DRENDOLO-973963 format. One record per residue (C-alpha): residue number from 1; x, y, z; chain. Coordinates in steps of 0.02 Angstrom, whole numbers, plus 32768, in hexadecimal, padded with zeros to 4 digits. Example, Ala and Ser with C-alpha at 12.3 -4.5 7.8 and 13.67 -1.06 7.14 Angstrom:
# DRENDOLO-973963
node resi=1 | u=8267 | v=7F1F | w=8186 | chain=A
node resi=2 | u=82AC | v=7FCB | w=8165 | chain=A
# end
This chain:
# DRENDOLO-973963
node resi=1 | u=8000 | v=8000 | w=8000 | chain=A
node resi=2 | u=8041 | v=80B0 | w=7FDB | chain=A
node resi=3 | u=8076 | v=810F | w=8076 | chain=A
node resi=4 | u=8047 | v=81C5 | w=8092 | chain=A
node resi=5 | u=8090 | v=8241 | w=810E | chain=A
node resi=6 | u=8014 | v=82C5 | w=8149 | chain=A
node resi=7 | u=8064 | v=8362 | w=8192 | chain=A
node resi=8 | u=7FDF | v=83D3 | w=81DE | chain=A
node resi=9 | u=7FE1 | v=8431 | w=8284 | chain=A
node resi=10 | u=7F24 | v=843D | w=8293 | chain=A
node resi=11 | u=7EF9 | v=83A2 | w=82F7 | chain=A
node resi=12 | u=7E47 | v=8394 | w=82B8 | chain=A
node resi=13 | u=7E78 | v=83A2 | w=8201 | chain=A
node resi=14 | u=7F0D | v=832F | w=8218 | chain=A
node resi=15 | u=7EA0 | v=82A8 | w=8262 | chain=A
node resi=16 | u=7E1C | v=82C0 | w=81DB | chain=A
node resi=17 | u=7E9D | v=82B0 | w=8151 | chain=A
node resi=18 | u=7EE9 | v=8215 | w=81A0 | chain=A
node resi=19 | u=7E3D | v=81C6 | w=81B7 | chain=A
node resi=20 | u=7E09 | v=81E2 | w=8102 | chain=A
node resi=21 | u=7EAF | v=81A7 | w=80BC | chain=A
node resi=22 | u=7EA9 | v=8108 | w=8125 | chain=A
node resi=23 | u=7DF9 | v=80E9 | w=80E1 | chain=A
node resi=24 | u=7E4A | v=80E7 | w=8034 | chain=A
node resi=25 | u=7EC1 | v=8062 | w=807A | chain=A
node resi=26 | u=7F5E | v=80CE | w=807B | chain=A
node resi=27 | u=7FE1 | v=80B9 | w=8102 | chain=A
node resi=28 | u=7FE0 | v=8160 | w=815D | chain=A
node resi=29 | u=8056 | v=81BA | w=81D3 | chain=A
node resi=30 | u=8017 | v=8262 | w=8215 | chain=A
node resi=31 | u=8081 | v=82E4 | w=826F | chain=A
node resi=32 | u=8065 | v=8397 | w=82A6 | chain=A
node resi=33 | u=810A | v=83F4 | w=8292 | chain=A
node resi=34 | u=8195 | v=840C | w=8213 | chain=A
node resi=35 | u=8227 | v=83BD | w=8271 | chain=A
node resi=36 | u=81C5 | v=831F | w=8296 | chain=A
node resi=37 | u=818D | v=831A | w=81E0 | chain=A
node resi=38 | u=8242 | v=8312 | w=81A5 | chain=A
node resi=39 | u=826E | v=828C | w=8225 | chain=A
node resi=40 | u=81D7 | v=8222 | w=81F3 | chain=A
node resi=41 | u=81F7 | v=8235 | w=8138 | chain=A
node resi=42 | u=82AE | v=8205 | w=8149 | chain=A
node resi=43 | u=8281 | v=816D | w=81B1 | chain=A
node resi=44 | u=81EB | v=812B | w=8150 | chain=A
node resi=45 | u=8206 | v=816C | w=809D | chain=A
node resi=46 | u=814F | v=818E | w=8072 | chain=A
node resi=47 | u=810B | v=8184 | w=7FC1 | chain=A
node resi=48 | u=80B7 | v=822F | w=7FCF | chain=A
node resi=49 | u=80B4 | v=82C3 | w=8048 | chain=A
node resi=50 | u=8020 | v=8334 | w=8070 | chain=A
node resi=51 | u=8072 | v=83CF | w=80B7 | chain=A
node resi=52 | u=8025 | v=8465 | w=8110 | chain=A
node resi=53 | u=8085 | v=8509 | w=80FF | chain=A
node resi=54 | u=8060 | v=8557 | w=81A9 | chain=A
node resi=55 | u=80BD | v=84E3 | w=8220 | chain=A
node resi=56 | u=8113 | v=84FC | w=82C8 | chain=A
node resi=57 | u=81CF | v=84E8 | w=82C8 | chain=A
node resi=58 | u=81FC | v=84D9 | w=8211 | chain=A
node resi=59 | u=817A | v=8520 | w=819B | chain=A
node resi=60 | u=8137 | v=84C0 | w=8106 | chain=A
node resi=61 | u=81A5 | v=851B | w=8087 | chain=A
node resi=62 | u=8244 | v=84E5 | w=80E2 | chain=A
node resi=63 | u=8204 | v=8433 | w=80F9 | chain=A
node resi=64 | u=81DA | v=842A | w=8040 | chain=A
node resi=65 | u=8285 | v=846D | w=800D | chain=A
node resi=66 | u=82E1 | v=83EE | w=8079 | chain=A
node resi=67 | u=8274 | v=835A | w=8045 | chain=A
node resi=68 | u=828A | v=8384 | w=7F8E | chain=A
node resi=69 | u=8347 | v=8383 | w=7FA1 | chain=A
node resi=70 | u=8342 | v=82D8 | w=7FF3 | chain=A
node resi=71 | u=82B0 | v=827E | w=7F9F | chain=A
node resi=72 | u=825B | v=8274 | w=7EF7 | chain=A
node resi=73 | u=81A7 | v=825C | w=7F31 | chain=A
node resi=74 | u=8105 | v=82BD | w=7F11 | chain=A
node resi=75 | u=80ED | v=834E | w=7F8A | chain=A
node resi=76 | u=803F | v=839D | w=7F93 | chain=A
node resi=77 | u=8034 | v=8442 | w=7FF0 | chain=A
node resi=78 | u=7F9B | v=8467 | w=805A | chain=A
node resi=79 | u=7F88 | v=8521 | w=8077 | chain=A
node resi=80 | u=7F09 | v=859D | w=80B6 | chain=A
node resi=81 | u=7F67 | v=8625 | w=8058 | chain=A
node resi=82 | u=7F28 | v=863F | w=7FA7 | chain=A
node resi=83 | u=7FAA | v=86C0 | w=7F72 | chain=A
node resi=84 | u=7FFC | v=8697 | w=7ECB | chain=A
node resi=85 | u=80A9 | v=86BB | w=7F11 | chain=A
node resi=86 | u=8096 | v=8631 | w=7F94 | chain=A
node resi=87 | u=8064 | v=85B5 | w=7F0F | chain=A
node resi=88 | u=80F3 | v=85E7 | w=7E9C | chain=A
node resi=89 | u=8172 | v=85DD | w=7F2A | chain=A
node resi=90 | u=8130 | v=8531 | w=7F5B | chain=A
node resi=91 | u=8141 | v=84F2 | w=7EA9 | chain=A
node resi=92 | u=81ED | v=8541 | w=7E95 | chain=A
node resi=93 | u=8233 | v=84E6 | w=7F2C | chain=A
node resi=94 | u=81F2 | v=843F | w=7EF1 | chain=A
node resi=95 | u=813A | v=8425 | w=7F1C | chain=A
node resi=96 | u=80D9 | v=83C2 | w=7E99 | chain=A
node resi=97 | u=802D | v=8408 | w=7EBC | chain=A
node resi=98 | u=7FCA | v=8473 | w=7F36 | chain=A
node resi=99 | u=7F19 | v=847A | w=7F76 | chain=A
node resi=100 | u=7ECC | v=8510 | w=7FCF | chain=A
node resi=101 | u=7E6B | v=8500 | w=8071 | chain=A
node resi=102 | u=7DDC | v=84E5 | w=8085 | chain=A
node resi=103 | u=7DDB | v=8457 | w=8008 | chain=A
node resi=104 | u=7D6C | v=83C8 | w=7FD6 | chain=A
node resi=105 | u=7DA7 | v=8322 | w=801D | chain=A
node resi=106 | u=7D71 | v=82CF | w=7F7B | chain=A
node resi=107 | u=7DE0 | v=8344 | w=7F16 | chain=A
node resi=108 | u=7E73 | v=8328 | w=7F8A | chain=A
node resi=109 | u=7E61 | v=826B | w=7F7D | chain=A
node resi=110 | u=7E57 | v=8278 | w=7EBF | chain=A
node resi=111 | u=7EF8 | v=82DC | w=7EB9 | chain=A
node resi=112 | u=7F50 | v=8263 | w=7F2D | chain=A
node resi=113 | u=7F1D | v=81D1 | w=7EBF | chain=A
node resi=114 | u=7F51 | v=822D | w=7E21 | chain=A
node resi=115 | u=7FFF | v=8255 | w=7E63 | chain=A
node resi=116 | u=801C | v=81A6 | w=7EA3 | chain=A
node resi=117 | u=7FDE | v=815D | w=7DFE | chain=A
node resi=118 | u=8050 | v=81CE | w=7D97 | chain=A
node resi=119 | u=80E5 | v=81A6 | w=7E06 | chain=A
node resi=120 | u=80C4 | v=80EC | w=7DF1 | chain=A
node resi=121 | u=80B5 | v=80FC | w=7D34 | chain=A
node resi=122 | u=8157 | v=8161 | w=7D2A | chain=A
node resi=123 | u=81B4 | v=80DD | w=7D8D | chain=A
node resi=124 | u=816C | v=8052 | w=7D21 | chain=A
node resi=125 | u=819E | v=80AF | w=7C83 | chain=A
node resi=126 | u=824E | v=80CC | w=7CC4 | chain=A
node resi=127 | u=8260 | v=8016 | w=7CF9 | chain=A
node resi=128 | u=8220 | v=7FDC | w=7C4F | chain=A
node resi=129 | u=8298 | v=804D | w=7BF0 | chain=A
node resi=130 | u=832B | v=8015 | w=7C59 | chain=A
node resi=131 | u=8301 | v=7F5E | w=7C39 | chain=A
node resi=132 | u=8308 | v=7F7B | w=7B7D | chain=A
node resi=133 | u=837B | v=8005 | w=7B40 | chain=A
node resi=134 | u=83DB | v=806F | w=7BBD | chain=A
node resi=135 | u=83B1 | v=8128 | w=7BAA | chain=A
node resi=136 | u=842E | v=8186 | w=7B40 | chain=A
node resi=137 | u=84A2 | v=8204 | w=7B93 | chain=A
node resi=138 | u=8484 | v=82AC | w=7B3F | chain=A
node resi=139 | u=851C | v=831A | w=7B1D | chain=A
node resi=140 | u=8517 | v=83CF | w=7AE4 | chain=A
node resi=141 | u=85C8 | v=8415 | w=7AE5 | chain=A
node resi=142 | u=85EE | v=8432 | w=7B9E | chain=A
node resi=143 | u=8541 | v=83FB | w=7BD7 | chain=A
node resi=144 | u=8522 | v=8342 | w=7BFB | chain=A
node resi=145 | u=8479 | v=82F9 | w=7C2E | chain=A
node resi=146 | u=8478 | v=8249 | w=7C75 | chain=A
node resi=147 | u=83C5 | v=8205 | w=7C82 | chain=A
node resi=148 | u=83F5 | v=8167 | w=7CE2 | chain=A
node resi=149 | u=8455 | v=81C2 | w=7D69 | chain=A
node resi=150 | u=83DF | v=8258 | w=7D5E | chain=A
node resi=151 | u=847B | v=82C3 | w=7D58 | chain=A
node resi=152 | u=84AB | v=835E | w=7CF7 | chain=A
node resi=153 | u=8560 | v=8393 | w=7CE1 | chain=A
node resi=154 | u=8599 | v=843F | w=7CA8 | chain=A
node resi=155 | u=8654 | v=8448 | w=7C84 | chain=A
node resi=156 | u=865D | v=839E | w=7CDC | chain=A
node resi=157 | u=8613 | v=83EA | w=7D7B | chain=A
node resi=158 | u=856F | v=83A0 | w=7DBD | chain=A
node resi=159 | u=84DE | v=841A | w=7DC5 | chain=A
node resi=160 | u=8466 | v=841B | w=7E58 | chain=A
node resi=161 | u=83BF | v=840E | w=7DFF | chain=A
node resi=162 | u=8316 | v=83F5 | w=7E4F | chain=A
node resi=163 | u=82B9 | v=835A | w=7E0F | chain=A
node resi=164 | u=8241 | v=83BD | w=7DA1 | chain=A
node resi=165 | u=82D1 | v=8428 | w=7D5F | chain=A
node resi=166 | u=8327 | v=8389 | w=7D26 | chain=A
node resi=167 | u=8287 | v=8341 | w=7CDC | chain=A
node resi=168 | u=8267 | v=83E2 | w=7C7B | chain=A
node resi=169 | u=831A | v=83F0 | w=7C3A | chain=A
node resi=170 | u=831C | v=8339 | w=7C05 | chain=A
node resi=171 | u=8275 | v=834B | w=7BAB | chain=A
node resi=172 | u=82AF | v=83E7 | w=7B4F | chain=A
node resi=173 | u=8353 | v=8394 | w=7B20 | chain=A
node resi=174 | u=82FB | v=82F9 | w=7ADF | chain=A
node resi=175 | u=8298 | v=836C | w=7A6B | chain=A
node resi=176 | u=832E | v=83CB | w=7A2A | chain=A
node resi=177 | u=8304 | v=8468 | w=79C4 | chain=A
node resi=178 | u=8248 | v=8448 | w=79D1 | chain=A
node resi=179 | u=81D7 | v=84D7 | w=7A06 | chain=A
node resi=180 | u=8173 | v=8498 | w=7A9B | chain=A
node resi=181 | u=80E2 | v=84FA | w=7AE4 | chain=A
node resi=182 | u=80D8 | v=851E | w=7B9E | chain=A
node resi=183 | u=8036 | v=84BA | w=7BAB | chain=A
node resi=184 | u=8085 | v=8424 | w=7B54 | chain=A
node resi=185 | u=811B | v=842A | w=7BC8 | chain=A
node resi=186 | u=80AA | v=843A | w=7C5F | chain=A
node resi=187 | u=8045 | v=83A1 | w=7C2C | chain=A
node resi=188 | u=80DA | v=8334 | w=7BFE | chain=A
node resi=189 | u=8150 | v=8362 | w=7C8D | chain=A
node resi=190 | u=80D6 | v=8386 | w=7D1C | chain=A
node resi=191 | u=8043 | v=831D | w=7CE1 | chain=A
node resi=192 | u=7F9B | v=8346 | w=7C94 | chain=A
node resi=193 | u=7F46 | v=834E | w=7D3F | chain=A
node resi=194 | u=7FC2 | v=83CA | w=7D8B | chain=A
node resi=195 | u=7F62 | v=845A | w=7DD9 | chain=A
node resi=196 | u=7FE4 | v=84E2 | w=7DBD | chain=A
node resi=197 | u=7FE9 | v=8556 | w=7D27 | chain=A
node resi=198 | u=8068 | v=8570 | w=7C9C | chain=A
node resi=199 | u=80C3 | v=85EF | w=7D0A | chain=A
node resi=200 | u=8111 | v=8554 | w=7D5A | chain=A
node resi=201 | u=816B | v=852F | w=7CB6 | chain=A
node resi=202 | u=81AF | v=85E1 | w=7CAB | chain=A
node resi=203 | u=81F1 | v=85D8 | w=7D5C | chain=A
node resi=204 | u=824E | v=8536 | w=7D3D | chain=A
node resi=205 | u=8294 | v=8573 | w=7C97 | chain=A
node resi=206 | u=82D6 | v=860C | w=7CF3 | chain=A
node resi=207 | u=832B | v=859E | w=7D74 | chain=A
node resi=208 | u=8377 | v=852F | w=7CEC | chain=A
node resi=209 | u=83BA | v=85C5 | w=7C8D | chain=A
node resi=210 | u=8410 | v=8603 | w=7D2A | chain=A
node resi=211 | u=846C | v=855D | w=7D34 | chain=A
node resi=212 | u=8495 | v=852C | w=7C7F | chain=A
node resi=213 | u=849F | v=85CE | w=7C1B | chain=A
node resi=214 | u=853E | v=8636 | w=7C06 | chain=A
node resi=215 | u=84CE | v=86D0 | w=7C07 | chain=A
node resi=216 | u=8423 | v=86AC | w=7C54 | chain=A
node resi=217 | u=83E3 | v=8756 | w=7C1D | chain=A
node resi=218 | u=8409 | v=8727 | w=7B68 | chain=A
node resi=219 | u=83F2 | v=866A | w=7B64 | chain=A
node resi=220 | u=8436 | v=8602 | w=7AD6 | chain=A
node resi=221 | u=8407 | v=8553 | w=7B12 | chain=A
node resi=222 | u=8352 | v=8564 | w=7B4B | chain=A
node resi=223 | u=830B | v=85EA | w=7ADA | chain=A
node resi=224 | u=825E | v=8639 | w=7AE1 | chain=A
node resi=225 | u=81EE | v=861C | w=7A4C | chain=A
node resi=226 | u=8181 | v=86B6 | w=7A3E | chain=A
node resi=227 | u=80C9 | v=868C | w=7A4F | chain=A
node resi=228 | u=80EC | v=85D5 | w=7A70 | chain=A
node resi=229 | u=8163 | v=859C | w=7AF8 | chain=A
node resi=230 | u=8217 | v=8560 | w=7AF7 | chain=A
node resi=231 | u=8295 | v=8506 | w=7A89 | chain=A
node resi=232 | u=8336 | v=84AE | w=7ABD | chain=A
node resi=233 | u=83C8 | v=84D6 | w=7A4A | chain=A
node resi=234 | u=844A | v=8469 | w=7AA0 | chain=A
# end
């Protein structure tokens, strides 16, 4: 059974979430503060995390940032704050989705199932590809992308990329010199059921340019296609 870590300081909501998730036959751990969330995640390695932002000790943003550095699992932010900046920051630091309080329990369960299903399909696809033909290492002058190791080297130095940054760069590189719309990238890299908007793509492209371009203000590798999206030139 998939395991889910619920991180929510409101006791009533935490117990309600745990109850409903257990009814769906998930294994559930539920904690009420940021430090305990990190300890529990490191010990039990959950398949998905439901993470409140307003937490005692470490807040949800910091917990998300640390978890994303250590684990490649779906992180769904639960927040009472509906400001766009909070959502963008959450996505920038590695969250996969967000849902604003108050929310429908049915919608939350649907999103949980969708993220777990997509994660399972991705793993099955990766396993299947590795059993047949090993993914090809992509080389573009001083930039090397290794799909198996999920590693990017620039001038033989490893880059510290977030999981979605790597996924986006790899997808762009696999479609060399093809103009790809923001919506297409969002659907293929984040999934068709991702709740965020195309601004998410722009944010991640900005982060990638800061890391792989000689001049991020005048990019030559990931170029903007006016009225469409982006194109990877290698």
